[in-house]
C-alpha positions, -999 to 999 in steps of 0.1 A, spaced: -273 370 -429 -309 368 -419 -332 349 -442 -358 368 -463 -395 365 -458 -397 344 -490 -371 320 -476 -390 317 -443 -423 310 -461 -413 290 -491 -419 252 -488 -387 246 -508 -362 259 -483 -360 230 -459 -376 221 -425 -400 247 -410 -403 260 -374 -434 275 -357 -436 295 -325 -471 295 -309 -479 320 -282 -510 318 -259 -531 346 -246 -531 356 -209 -529 393 -203 -499 404 -182 -489 368 -178 -473 373 -212 -443 383 -191 -441 346 -180 -440 337 -217 -412 362 -223 -393 346 -194 -395 312 -211 -384 328 -244 -352 343 -228 -333 310 -224 -347 298 -258 -333 329 -275 -300 326 -256 -296 289 -267 -304 296 -303 -281 326 -303 -253 304 -290 -258 280 -318 -259 308 -343 -224 319 -332 -232 342 -303 -239 374 -322 -259 400 -303 -279 407 -335 -296 373 -334 -334 373 -331 -360 346 -328 -374 359 -361 -342 346 -377 -350 310 -366 -388 306 -366 -405 307 -400 -440 315 -385 -447 332 -352 -484 333 -342 -503 344 -312 -535 354 -295 -541 384 -273 -510 391 -253 -494 364 -275 -503 384 -306 -485 414 -291 -454 394 -285 -456 376 -319 -458 409 -338 -429 424 -318 -408 393 -324 -417 392 -361 -406 428 -364 -372 418 -351 -373 429 -315 -352 409 -290 -369 392 -260 -352 416 -237 -366 446 -256 -401 432 -254 -397 425 -216 -387 461 -211 -418 472 -231 -441 449 -210 -427 462 -177 -439 497 -187 -471 486 -205 -486 464 -177 -486 490 -149 -498 518 -172 -526 499 -189 -538 478 -159 -528 502 -131 -562 520 -131 -597 508 -137 -622 528 -157 -654 506 -153 -670 477 -134 -659 453 -161 -692 434 -162 -724 455 -166 -717 492 -175 -682 497 -189 -651 477 -197 -627 475 -168 -597 491 -185 -592 520 -210 -585 506 -245 -569 539 -254 -541 533 -230 -533 500 -246 -533 516 -281 -510 543 -269 -486 518 -254 -486 497 -286 -481 527 -308 -445 529 -296 -437 495 -310 -460 490 -339 -463 526 -351 -483 528 -384 -469 496 -398 -492 474 -418 -494 436 -422 -477 440 -455 -447 460 -442 -413 448 -453 -402 453 -416 -417 419 -408 -388 395 -409 -407 363 -408 -442 348 -410 -468 363 -387 -502 351 -377 -527 370 -355 -559 354 -341 -591 373 -333 -628 367 -331 -652 386 -353 -682 387 -330 -707 402 -354 -704 373 -379 -693 347 -353 -662 338 -373 -627 331 -359 -601 351 -379 -565 342 -385 -547 369 -404 -512 362 -419 -486 381 -439 -484 352 -465 -485 370 -499 -505 341 -515 -533 342 -488 -568 345 -502 -574 379 -487 -539 393 -485 -541 412 -518 -575 405 -535 -584 422 -568 -591 459 -566 -627 455 -578 -635 430 -551 -645 456 -525 -626 437 -499 -599 456 -480 -566 438 -485 -552 421 -454 -518 435 -463 -531 470 -456 -545 463 -422 -525 482 -396 -507 458 -372 -519 479 -342 -555 474 -352 -551 436 -356 -532 432 -324 -558 453 -305 -586 432 -320 -568 400 -308 -563 415 -273 -598 429 -268 -607 406 -240 -645 409 -231 -650 428 -198 -614 440 -199 -614 461 -231 -639 474 -256 -643 456 -289 -623 468 -319 -640 480 -350 -622 476 -384 -634 486 -419 -638 454 -439 -654 464 -473 -656 496 -494 -676 509 -523 -661 522 -555 -656 556 -539 -636 540 -510 -664 546 -485 -667 519 -459 -698 497 -464 -690 470 -439 -673 470 -405 -661 441 -385 -665 440 -347 -636 421 -330 -630 407 -296 -602 386 -281 -592 355 -301 -595 336 -268 -633 337 -272 -628 313 -301 -608 280 -297 -576 298 -303 -563 312 -270 -538 284 -275 -532 289 -313 -513 257 -318 -539 238 -338 -547 267 -360 -510 273 -368 -506 236 -375 -534 239 -400 -520 270 -415 -488 251 -423 -505 221 -438 -540 229 -452 -536 239 -489 -562 266 -485 -538 287 -466 -511 285 -493 -481 277 -470 -478 242 -484 -453 230 -458 -445 193 -453 -457 172 -423 -434 149 -404 -413 152 -373 -382 158 -395 -400 185 -415 -420 206 -391 -415 216 -355 -435 238 -331 -426 254 -298 -459 262 -280 -456 287 -250 -483 291 -224 -488 319 -199 -492 296 -168 -517 269 -163 -543 269 -135 -577 252 -136 -604 278 -128 -624 267 -98 -651 283 -77 -672 272 -47 -705 259 -61 -726 277 -35 -708 309 -41 -713 306 -79 -750 302 -75 -751 334 -54 -734 355 -82 -754 377 -106 -758 362 -140 -732 385 -156 -705 373 -132 -715 337 -136 -711 342 -174 -675 356 -168 -666 325 -147 -681 302 -174 -661 320 -201 -629 316 -182 -635 279 -178 -642 275 -215 -609 293 -224 -590 269 -201 -608 238 -216 -599 248 -252 -564 256 -242 -559 221 -226 -577 205 -256 -552 221 -279 -522 207 -260 -538 173 -259 -545 172 -296 -510 184 -306 -494 159 -283 -515 132 -298 -501 141 -332 -465 141 -320 -441 126 -296 -428 154 -274 -396 148 -255 -412 165 -224 -450 160 -227 -472 182 -207 -495 166 -181 -532 169 -192 -552 155 -163 -554 126 -138 -571 103 -163 -547 103 -192 -516 118 -176 -490 134 -199 -498 111 -229 -462 99 -230 -459 74 -259 -493 83 -274 -493 91 -311 -527 84 -325 -515 83 -361 -487 59 -355 -462 84 -369 -456 119 -356 -468 147 -379 -445 172 -363 -419 178 -336 -441 195 -309 -431 208 -275 -453 226 -250 -435 250 -226 -456 262 -197 -457 265 -159 -483 251 -135 -497 280 -114 -517 257 -91 -514 267 -55 -515 247 -23 -545 235 -3 -559 263 19 -571 262 55 -544 237 66 -549 234 104 -523 234 130 -509 199 134 -519 188 99 -492 176 75 -478 205 56 -487 204 19 -459 198 -5 -444 227 -23 -463 239 -54 -446 232 -88 -437 268 -92 -422 270 -58 -399 242 -68 -388 261 -98 -382 293 -78 -365 274 -49 -386 291 -22 -421 292 -7 -446 319 -15 -475 332 5 -509 319 -7 -520 354 -18 -489 358 -39 -495 324 -55 -531 334 -63 -520 368 -77 -497 352 -103 -527 338 -121 -545 372 -126 -544 385 -161 -545 421 -150 -520 422 -121 -496 448 -134 -478 453 -101 -440 454 -104 -434 427 -78 -458 404 -97 -442 411 -130 -408 404 -117 -419 371 -102 -436 361 -135 -404 368 -153 -382 349 -129 -407 319 -129 -407 319 -167 -369 319 -170 -367 290 -145 -393 270 -164 -376 278 -198 -343 265 -186 -360 232 -177 -371 228 -214 -343 244 -233 -307 230 -236 -284 216 -263 -310 190 -272 -340 213 -275 -349 227 -299 -337 196 -317 -304 204 -335 -319 187 -366 -338 220 -371 -307 242 -367 -302 265 -397 -278 251 -423 -255 280 -420 -251 273 -383 -239 238 -389 -215 250 -416 -200 276 -393 -195 251 -365 -179 224 -386 
């Protein structure tokens, strides 16, 4: 029998498990590919029942942008396959036609299409709905006040259900679709999302919040914020630290360092130079998050950070791991271009080794686009994610020490 939300959130019900999901547009399909073998392995341990969901295992699922969409769907009890099917329809519909230049005059895509697509999954459910089967955290950036928001369904949270005379709209009454859209409102891609924040005694709105993609904060990779949610007393979770008490699976959407020819960069108009700088900032904060989480843990398969510090194997800055952390991702780096006839052929890219075949340079480049909703690209992202997921997930990961007690009982 699935655990209740109370059992997931209570610090007194044993070790805790967190699933952290990065932003990345349509590359969320790659994340879903990695989640497929993860769900399959955990389902096997649970006894093989088709009704198993990742929400039964993870006590907190949090995400940013496309990661927020997946997190909300998982927390509502959807299977990975159901969300894959949803994305295969969402991506071509939302990203199949541009509505603006995406820089100066109008956002590149129509936000109304994304809202209509999400309506079929999220409906009119609120953050306080009993349909949420586990803890949920959604990250967004409130651009008018400059604050990074993380909104959770923890009943003890400071703003989850404030006193009626506070004038503050309770978090539990926010519609999931508005929160997810706020998290996914990537600048230049979609318009900002406006949400009523405070009301007068006649229930008239007296303050609105203007939200953009959580990636504009430091939370495109939400791992650090989710770690703080678990341990900082202010957030009321009150979970215990230690590699035997807390685990986190962190899923990326494909990693590729954004580069551009310096001369070409100087020739761009200021607006486009800003877009490139923003993308580089998102990448930097994402890598910084992985580096910090690996420094606080001892992952079995550490992720390579850069040429200076490598994959940080054996590095634990506190001397003792504060959690069991594992980053699951795929390098989307391509191969050197302009190889001349007679030159040594470059080695296969990491993703080609996963797929077991070579890809044309333009196909490699297209995989890293957040808005490439073409079916052949989505199929390739899914295949790549599944291959990468199988390289991380087996009978030893997630660590069986975090198996649910009822699983161990049924297998004895």
